Every structure is written in C-alpha cells, then in structure tokens.
N, CA, C and O atoms as a Tinker XYZ file with bonds, in Angstrom:
   364  protein
     1  N    142.872000   -8.887000   19.450000    73     2
     2  CA   143.947000   -8.748000   20.415000    64     1     3
     3  C    144.688000   -7.439000   20.160000    63     2     4     5
     4  O    145.025000   -7.132000   19.017000    81     3
     5  N    144.947000   -6.656000   21.226000    73     3     6
     6  CA   145.620000   -5.373000   21.045000    64     5     7
     7  C    147.057000   -5.542000   20.564000    63     6     8     9
     8  O    147.722000   -6.533000   20.865000    81     7
     9  N    147.507000   -4.565000   19.821000    73     7    10
    10  CA   148.884000   -4.543000   19.346000    64     9    11
    11  C    149.719000   -3.726000   20.319000    63    10    12    13
    12  O    149.339000   -2.618000   20.696000    81    11
    13  N    150.847000   -4.271000   20.719000    73    11    14
    14  CA   151.737000   -3.565000   21.634000    64    13    15
    15  C    152.831000   -2.903000   20.804000    63    14    16    17
    16  O    153.571000   -3.587000   20.097000    81    15
    17  N    152.943000   -1.564000   20.884000    73    15    18
    18  CA   154.004000   -0.888000   20.133000    64    17    19
    19  C    155.380000   -1.403000   20.555000    63    18    20    21
    20  O    155.635000   -1.596000   21.744000    81    19
    21  N    156.255000   -1.623000   19.590000    73    19    22
    22  CA   157.617000   -2.093000   19.883000    64    21    23
    23  C    158.425000   -1.012000   20.600000    63    22    24    25
    24  O    159.157000   -1.297000   21.547000    81    23
    25  N    158.283000    0.228000   20.138000    73    23    26
    26  CA   158.958000    1.377000   20.747000    64    25    27
    27  C    157.897000    2.448000   21.030000    63    26    28    29
    28  O    157.739000    3.398000   20.263000    81    27
    29  N    157.176000    2.278000   22.140000    73    27    30
    30  CA   156.074000    3.207000   22.409000    64    29    31
    31  C    156.558000    4.613000   22.758000    63    30    32    33
    32  O    157.592000    4.807000   23.397000    81    31
    33  N    155.771000    5.571000   22.312000    73    31    34
    34  CA   156.026000    6.968000   22.684000    64    33    35
    35  C    154.679000    7.640000   22.918000    63    34    36    37
    36  O    153.651000    7.191000   22.411000    81    35
    37  N    154.698000    8.698000   23.676000    73    35    38
    38  CA   153.477000    9.431000   23.980000    64    37    39
    39  C    152.939000   10.097000   22.721000    63    38    40    41
    40  O    153.690000   10.705000   21.958000    81    39
    41  N    151.645000    9.978000   22.513000    73    39    42
    42  CA   150.984000   10.678000   21.423000    64    41    43
    43  C    151.209000   12.177000   21.634000    63    42    44    45
    44  O    151.022000   12.659000   22.751000    81    43
    45  N    151.600000   12.924000   20.610000    73    43    46
    46  CA   151.885000   14.351000   20.801000    64    45    47
    47  C    150.678000   15.190000   21.210000    63    46    48    49
    48  O    150.849000   16.353000   21.575000    81    47
    49  N    149.473000   14.644000   21.162000    73    47    50
    50  CA   148.284000   15.373000   21.601000    64    49    51
    51  C    148.108000   15.325000   23.118000    63    50    52    53
    52  O    147.189000   15.937000   23.662000    81    51
    53  N    149.000000   14.591000   23.800000    73    51    54
    54  CA   148.945000   14.451000   25.255000    64    53    55
    55  C    150.212000   15.019000   25.876000    63    54    56    57
    56  O    151.291000   14.961000   25.286000    81    55
    57  N    150.063000   15.567000   27.075000    73    55    58
    58  CA   151.201000   16.062000   27.851000    64    57    59
    59  C    151.230000   15.269000   29.151000    63    58    60    61
    60  O    150.225000   15.178000   29.856000    81    59
    61  N    152.389000   14.697000   29.461000    73    59    62
    62  CA   152.583000   13.942000   30.694000    64    61    63
    63  C    153.273000   14.854000   31.695000    63    62    64    65
    64  O    154.339000   15.400000   31.412000    81    63
    65  N    152.664000   15.019000   32.870000    73    63    66
    66  CA   153.289000   15.879000   33.881000    64    65    67
    67  C    152.729000   15.580000   35.266000    63    66    68    69
    68  O    151.697000   14.928000   35.422000    81    67
    69  N    153.455000   16.084000   36.268000    73    67    70
    70  CA   152.996000   16.026000   37.651000    64    69    71
    71  C    152.016000   17.178000   37.855000    63    70    72    73
    72  O    152.296000   18.312000   37.467000    81    71
    73  N    150.884000   16.891000   38.453000    73    71    74
    74  CA   149.876000   17.908000   38.719000    64    73    75
    75  C    149.667000   17.995000   40.224000    63    74    76    77
    76  O    149.031000   17.119000   40.810000    81    75
    77  N    150.198000   19.048000   40.865000    73    75    78
    78  CA   150.075000   19.161000   42.319000    64    77    79
    79  C    148.625000   19.143000   42.816000    63    78    80    81
    80  O    148.341000   18.559000   43.863000    81    79
    81  N    147.713000   19.770000   42.082000    73    79    82
    82  CA   146.314000   19.805000   42.535000    64    81    83
    83  C    145.673000   18.420000   42.539000    63    82    84    85
    84  O    144.724000   18.180000   43.286000    81    83
    85  N    146.185000   17.503000   41.708000    73    83    86
    86  CA   145.687000   16.125000   41.673000    64    85    87
    87  C    146.535000   15.202000   42.551000    63    86    88    89
    88  O    146.156000   14.064000   42.826000    81    87
    89  N    147.696000   15.717000   42.985000    73    87    90
    90  CA   148.674000   14.922000   43.730000    64    89    91
    91  C    149.009000   13.634000   42.982000    63    90    92    93
    92  O    149.108000   12.554000   43.564000    81    91
    93  N    149.181000   13.793000   41.660000    73    91    94
    94  CA   149.434000   12.631000   40.805000    64    93    95
    95  C    149.996000   13.094000   39.464000    63    94    96    97
    96  O    149.894000   14.264000   39.093000    81    95
    97  N    150.595000   12.140000   38.749000    73    95    98
    98  CA   150.957000   12.387000   37.359000    64    97    99
    99  C    149.677000   12.298000   36.530000    63    98   100   101
   100  O    148.775000   11.515000   36.827000    81    99
   101  N    149.625000   13.113000   35.494000    73    99   102
   102  CA   148.449000   13.126000   34.629000    64   101   103
   103  C    148.865000   13.119000   33.168000    63   102   104   105
   104  O    150.005000   13.429000   32.823000    81   103
   105  N    147.919000   12.760000   32.325000    73   103   106
   106  CA   148.014000   12.995000   30.890000    64   105   107
   107  C    147.014000   14.098000   30.604000    63   106   108   109
   108  O    145.815000   13.936000   30.834000    81   107
   109  N    147.500000   15.203000   30.110000    73   107   110
   110  CA   146.659000   16.346000   29.796000    64   109   111
   111  C    146.404000   16.360000   28.300000    63   110   112   113
   112  O    147.326000   16.164000   27.508000    81   111
   113  N    145.162000   16.591000   27.911000    73   111   114
   114  CA   144.802000   16.686000   26.496000    64   113   115
   115  C    143.732000   17.753000   26.365000    63   114   116   117
   116  O    143.165000   18.161000   27.379000    81   115
   117  N    143.428000   18.229000   25.147000    73   115   118
   118  CA   142.527000   19.375000   25.003000    64   117   119
   119  C    141.166000   19.224000   25.692000    63   118   120   121
   120  O    140.606000   20.214000   26.163000    81   119
   121  N    140.636000   18.023000   25.757000    73   119   122
   122  CA   139.308000   17.829000   26.343000    64   121   123
   123  C    139.334000   17.550000   27.844000    63   122   124   125
   124  O    138.274000   17.473000   28.464000    81   123
   125  N    140.507000   17.396000   28.439000    73   123   126
   126  CA   140.538000   17.107000   29.862000    64   125   127
   127  C    141.857000   16.513000   30.309000    63   126   128   129
   128  O    142.917000   16.820000   29.763000    81   127
   129  N    141.769000   15.649000   31.323000    73   127   130
   130  CA   142.969000   15.019000   31.851000    64   129   131
   131  C    142.667000   13.608000   32.322000    63   130   132   133
   132  O    141.525000   13.253000   32.613000    81   131
   133  N    143.718000   12.823000   32.386000    73   131   134
   134  CA   143.636000   11.453000   32.861000    64   133   135
   135  C    144.593000   11.351000   34.038000    63   134   136   137
   136  O    145.794000   11.569000   33.882000    81   135
   137  N    144.073000   11.022000   35.214000    73   135   138
   138  CA   144.902000   10.845000   36.399000    64   137   139
   139  C    145.493000    9.443000   36.354000    63   138   140   141
   140  O    144.769000    8.457000   36.220000    81   139
   141  N    146.817000    9.363000   36.469000    73   139   142
   142  CA   147.513000    8.084000   36.347000    64   141   143
   143  C    147.876000    7.508000   37.718000    63   142   144   145
   144  O    148.151000    8.244000   38.666000    81   143
   145  N    147.868000    6.198000   37.796000    73   143   146
   146  CA   148.372000    5.524000   38.990000    64   145   147
   147  C    149.893000    5.667000   39.003000    63   146   148   149
   148  O    150.498000    6.047000   38.001000    81   147
   149  N    150.499000    5.361000   40.145000    73   147   150
   150  CA   151.963000    5.400000   40.226000    64   149   151
   151  C    152.595000    4.458000   39.217000    63   150   152   153
   152  O    153.596000    4.795000   38.584000    81   151
   153  N    152.003000    3.265000   39.068000    73   151   154
   154  CA   152.534000    2.274000   38.133000    64   153   155
   155  C    152.439000    2.760000   36.691000    63   154   156   157
   156  O    153.386000    2.618000   35.919000    81   155
   157  N    151.301000    3.331000   36.335000    73   155   158
   158  CA   151.122000    3.856000   34.978000    64   157   159
   159  C    152.115000    4.976000   34.695000    63   158   160   161
   160  O    152.670000    5.052000   33.599000    81   159
   161  N    152.343000    5.850000   35.682000    73   159   162
   162  CA   153.294000    6.943000   35.503000    64   161   163
   163  C    154.714000    6.412000   35.313000    63   162   164   165
   164  O    155.476000    6.958000   34.515000    81   163
   165  N    155.077000    5.351000   36.041000    73   163   166
   166  CA   156.406000    4.746000   35.876000    64   165   167
   167  C    156.580000    4.218000   34.452000    63   166   168   169
   168  O    157.650000    4.351000   33.858000    81   167
   169  N    155.529000    3.627000   33.919000    73   167   170
   170  CA   155.604000    3.086000   32.553000    64   169   171
   171  C    155.652000    4.221000   31.533000    63   170   172   173
   172  O    156.542000    4.257000   30.683000    81   171
   173  N    154.701000    5.142000   31.615000    73   171   174
   174  CA   154.620000    6.237000   30.631000    64   173   175
   175  C    155.906000    7.060000   30.620000    63   174   176   177
   176  O    156.349000    7.500000   29.559000    81   175
   177  N    156.505000    7.271000   31.784000    73   175   178
   178  CA   157.723000    8.088000   31.837000    64   177   179
   179  C    158.860000    7.475000   31.025000    63   178   180   181
   180  O    159.806000    8.169000   30.652000    81   179
   181  N    158.767000    6.180000   30.754000    73   179   182
   182  CA   159.803000    5.488000   29.991000    64   181   183
   183  C    159.438000    5.322000   28.506000    63   182   184   185
   184  O    160.258000    4.843000   27.722000    81   183
   185  N    158.252000    5.702000   28.125000    73   183   186
   186  CA   157.791000    5.556000   26.733000    64   185   187
   187  C    158.262000    6.763000   25.924000    63   186   188   189
   188  O    157.509000    7.709000   25.691000    81   187
   189  N    159.516000    6.706000   25.507000    73   187   190
   190  CA   160.140000    7.835000   24.822000    64   189   191
   191  C    160.351000    7.606000   23.328000    63   190   192   193
   192  O    160.897000    8.468000   22.639000    81   191
   193  N    159.919000    6.447000   22.824000    73   191   194
   194  CA   160.104000    6.141000   21.415000    64   193   195
   195  C    161.473000    5.570000   21.102000    63   194   196   197
   196  O    161.724000    5.133000   19.978000    81   195
   197  N    162.360000    5.569000   22.086000    73   195   198
   198  CA   163.694000    5.001000   21.922000    64   197   199
   199  C    163.741000    3.626000   22.578000    63   198   200   201
   200  O    164.213000    2.655000   21.986000    81   199
   201  N    163.245000    3.562000   23.805000    73   199   202
   202  CA   163.231000    2.287000   24.523000    64   201   203
   203  C    162.206000    1.342000   23.900000    63   202   204   205
   204  O    161.121000    1.754000   23.487000    81   203
   205  N    162.576000    0.082000   23.844000    73   203   206
   206  CA   161.611000   -0.933000   23.427000    64   205   207
   207  C    160.754000   -1.301000   24.626000    63   206   208   209
   208  O    161.093000   -0.992000   25.768000    81   207
   209  N    159.638000   -1.967000   24.349000    73   207   210
   210  CA   158.795000   -2.457000   25.436000    64   209   211
   211  C    159.609000   -3.383000   26.339000    63   210   212   213
   212  O    159.483000   -3.323000   27.562000    81   211
   213  N    160.439000   -4.234000   25.747000    73   211   214
   214  CA   161.287000   -5.132000   26.536000    64   213   215
   215  C    162.253000   -4.350000   27.424000    63   214   216   217
   216  O    162.482000   -4.741000   28.569000    81   215
   217  N    162.821000   -3.260000   26.925000    73   215   218
   218  CA   163.747000   -2.441000   27.714000    64   217   219
   219  C    163.014000   -1.752000   28.864000    63   218   220   221
   220  O    163.552000   -1.634000   29.965000    81   219
   221  N    161.801000   -1.304000   28.611000    73   219   222
   222  CA   160.995000   -0.681000   29.663000    64   221   223
   223  C    160.742000   -1.696000   30.774000    63   222   224   225
   224  O    160.884000   -1.384000   31.957000    81   223
   225  N    160.372000   -2.894000   30.389000    73   223   226
   226  CA   160.125000   -3.953000   31.378000    64   225   227
   227  C    161.404000   -4.251000   32.162000    63   226   228   229
   228  O    161.349000   -4.416000   33.380000    81   227
   229  N    162.543000   -4.322000   31.491000    73   227   230
   230  CA   163.812000   -4.587000   32.174000    64   229   231
   231  C    164.152000   -3.476000   33.165000    63   230   232   233
   232  O    164.625000   -3.754000   34.267000    81   231
   233  N    163.915000   -2.223000   32.784000    73   231   234
   234  CA   164.178000   -1.103000   33.696000    64   233   235
   235  C    163.267000   -1.162000   34.916000    63   234   236   237
   236  O    163.711000   -0.941000   36.042000    81   235
   237  N    162.000000   -1.458000   34.688000    73   235   238
   238  CA   161.061000   -1.552000   35.806000    64   237   239
   239  C    161.421000   -2.713000   36.724000    63   238   240   241
   240  O    161.307000   -2.604000   37.945000    81   239
   241  N    161.852000   -3.817000   36.137000    73   239   242
   242  CA   162.261000   -4.977000   36.932000    64   241   243
   243  C    163.484000   -4.636000   37.775000    63   242   244   245
   244  O    163.584000   -5.071000   38.922000    81   243
   245  N    164.414000   -3.863000   37.219000    73   243   246
   246  CA   165.597000   -3.450000   37.982000    64   245   247
   247  C    165.224000   -2.472000   39.101000    63   246   248   249
   248  O    165.801000   -2.516000   40.187000    81   247
   249  N    164.268000   -1.599000   38.832000    73   247   250
   250  CA   163.847000   -0.611000   39.825000    64   249   251
   251  C    162.999000   -1.224000   40.934000    63   250   252   253
   252  O    163.027000   -0.763000   42.075000    81   251
   253  N    162.243000   -2.269000   40.592000    73   251   254
   254  CA   161.331000   -2.910000   41.537000    64   253   255
   255  C    161.549000   -4.416000   41.502000    63   254   256   257
   256  O    160.685000   -5.155000   41.029000    81   255
   257  N    162.702000   -4.884000   42.001000    73   255   258
   258  CA   163.043000   -6.303000   41.888000    64   257   259
   259  C    162.094000   -7.216000   42.653000    63   258   260   261
   260  O    161.459000   -6.825000   43.632000    81   259
   261  N    162.027000   -8.454000   42.158000    73   259   262
   262  CA   161.233000   -9.466000   42.832000    64   261   263
   263  C    159.825000   -9.634000   42.302000    63   262   264   265
   264  O    159.047000  -10.426000   42.834000    81   263
   265  N    159.495000   -8.898000   41.262000    73   263   266
   266  CA   158.141000   -8.953000   40.712000    64   265   267
   267  C    158.154000   -9.076000   39.192000    63   266   268   269
   268  O    157.272000   -8.540000   38.521000    81   267
   269  N    159.131000   -9.767000   38.649000    73   267   270
   270  CA   159.364000   -9.796000   37.202000    64   269   271
   271  C    158.142000  -10.220000   36.400000    63   270   272   273
   272  O    157.797000   -9.557000   35.421000    81   271
   273  N    157.482000  -11.295000   36.784000    73   271   274
   274  CA   156.332000  -11.776000   36.003000    64   273   275
   275  C    155.185000  -10.774000   36.030000    63   274   276   277
   276  O    154.571000  -10.507000   34.997000    81   275
   277  N    154.893000  -10.220000   37.196000    73   275   278
   278  CA   153.806000   -9.241000   37.308000    64   277   279
   279  C    154.141000   -7.967000   36.542000    63   278   280   281
   280  O    153.282000   -7.397000   35.870000    81   279
   281  N    155.388000   -7.523000   36.645000    73   279   282
   282  CA   155.804000   -6.315000   35.928000    64   281   283
   283  C    155.658000   -6.512000   34.426000    63   282   284   285
   284  O    155.134000   -5.637000   33.737000    81   283
   285  N    156.108000   -7.635000   33.916000    73   283   286
   286  CA   156.007000   -7.899000   32.478000    64   285   287
   287  C    154.552000   -7.936000   32.031000    63   286   288   289
   288  O    154.190000   -7.304000   31.038000    81   287
   289  N    153.721000   -8.669000   32.755000    73   287   290
   290  CA   152.308000   -8.789000   32.380000    64   289   291
   291  C    151.592000   -7.445000   32.464000    63   290   292   293
   292  O    150.856000   -7.068000   31.552000    81   291
   293  N    151.813000   -6.723000   33.567000    73   291   294
   294  CA   151.133000   -5.436000   33.753000    64   293   295
   295  C    151.612000   -4.395000   32.749000    63   294   296   297
   296  O    150.813000   -3.595000   32.262000    81   295
   297  N    152.909000   -4.394000   32.432000    73   295   298
   298  CA   153.440000   -3.425000   31.469000    64   297   299
   299  C    152.902000   -3.705000   30.070000    63   298   300   301
   300  O    152.488000   -2.782000   29.368000    81   299
   301  N    152.905000   -4.972000   29.663000    73   299   302
   302  CA   152.323000   -5.312000   28.361000    64   301   303
   303  C    150.854000   -4.888000   28.298000    63   302   304   305
   304  O    150.417000   -4.291000   27.314000    81   303
   305  N    150.101000   -5.195000   29.342000    73   303   306
   306  CA   148.669000   -4.859000   29.367000    64   305   307
   307  C    148.463000   -3.349000   29.311000    63   306   308   309
   308  O    147.612000   -2.867000   28.565000    81   307
   309  N    149.239000   -2.600000   30.096000    73   307   310
   310  CA   149.070000   -1.149000   30.111000    64   309   311
   311  C    149.435000   -0.534000   28.767000    63   310   312   313
   312  O    148.690000    0.293000   28.242000    81   311
   313  N    150.575000   -0.930000   28.203000    73   311   314
   314  CA   150.989000   -0.357000   26.920000    64   313   315
   315  C    149.976000   -0.694000   25.825000    63   314   316   317
   316  O    149.687000    0.148000   24.975000    81   315
   317  N    149.439000   -1.901000   25.835000    73   315   318
   318  CA   148.412000   -2.274000   24.851000    64   317   319
   319  C    147.161000   -1.419000   25.023000    63   318   320   321
   320  O    146.620000   -0.908000   24.043000    81   319
   321  N    146.700000   -1.262000   26.256000    73   319   322
   322  CA   145.498000   -0.459000   26.517000    64   321   323
   323  C    145.734000    1.004000   26.167000    63   322   324   325
   324  O    144.890000    1.640000   25.534000    81   323
   325  N    146.883000    1.537000   26.578000    73   323   326
   326  CA   147.197000    2.934000   26.277000    64   325   327
   327  C    147.316000    3.163000   24.765000    63   326   328   329
   328  O    146.949000    4.222000   24.257000    81   327
   329  N    147.828000    2.169000   24.066000    73   327   330
   330  CA   147.883000    2.263000   22.601000    64   329   331
   331  C    146.487000    2.260000   21.992000    63   330   332   333
   332  O    146.190000    3.048000   21.094000    81   331
   333  N    145.633000    1.369000   22.486000    73   331   334
   334  CA   144.252000    1.316000   21.991000    64   333   335
   335  C    143.495000    2.617000   22.258000    63   334   336   337
   336  O    142.653000    3.024000   21.457000    81   335
   337  N    143.793000    3.268000   23.381000    73   335   338
   338  CA   143.120000    4.526000   23.742000    64   337   339
   339  C    143.737000    5.732000   23.048000    63   338   340   341
   340  O    143.207000    6.840000   23.131000    81   339
   341  N    144.866000    5.514000   22.359000    73   339   342
   342  CA   145.504000    6.611000   21.648000    64   341   343
   343  C    146.480000    7.422000   22.471000    63   342   344   345
   344  O    146.975000    8.445000   21.997000    81   343
   345  N    146.774000    6.996000   23.694000    73   343   346
   346  CA   147.734000    7.726000   24.526000    64   345   347
   347  C    149.148000    7.487000   24.041000    63   346   348   349
   348  O    149.982000    8.393000   24.052000    81   347
   349  N    149.416000    6.250000   23.611000    73   347   350
   350  CA   150.735000    5.872000   23.126000    64   349   351
   351  C    150.632000    5.462000   21.668000    63   350   352   353
   352  O    149.577000    5.035000   21.199000    81   351
   353  N    151.740000    5.598000   20.961000    73   351   354
   354  CA   151.824000    5.140000   19.578000    64   353   355
   355  C    153.217000    4.634000   19.307000    63   354   356   357
   356  O    154.125000    4.814000   20.118000    81   355
   357  N    153.381000    4.008000   18.179000    73   355   358
   358  CA   154.682000    3.520000   17.758000    64   357   359
   359  C    155.559000    4.702000   17.395000    63   358   360   361
   360  O    155.094000    5.664000   16.784000    81   359
   361  N    156.839000    4.632000   17.772000    73   359   362
   362  CA   157.770000    5.723000   17.463000    64   361   363
   363  C    157.971000    5.862000   15.968000    63   362   364
   364  O    158.723000    6.729000   15.524000    81   363
C-alpha cells in the first residue's frame, strides 16, 4: 500500500508551471515533462511542504463544494501515486 506524505512537497528535481504550448500545467524534469490534468494541477499547486494532506483536501473542498468524498479519495490517491513516482516527497 502506498504511503501518503503528511506534508507533501514537490521533489526539487521537478518544476511545476503553466506551459502555453501544452495549454496545461506541467511537471518539467531533465528527461521530459508530464502534462497534468486540471485536478492534478490543483493538488500539486498546494503541495508546498507546509500544508498537510488534510489541509489540502479541506482547501479543495472549499474551492469545489459538494464533492467532499470524491475530493478526499482522489486527492489521497493522487498524492500516493505522485509520491510513488517521485514527483512528491515528505517535507
């Protein structure tokens, strides 16, 4: 079972930014780039190493009300997967 970082932050080997040519937020790394969905970008933008996973979920729930269970499940799943892939790490 994947481990979910308590205070996730972006791995310093990745750069998170808007890429006009992709018309999307991306994670840029030396070997290439990862095009992110809108939902993934909303989550990653909050992974600053200060906010807890619970705080990120609360912020997303406030920004997109009415979907609390889906937001919690999807955020946990994304942060776990991103951690396993090395995009995110514990602060």
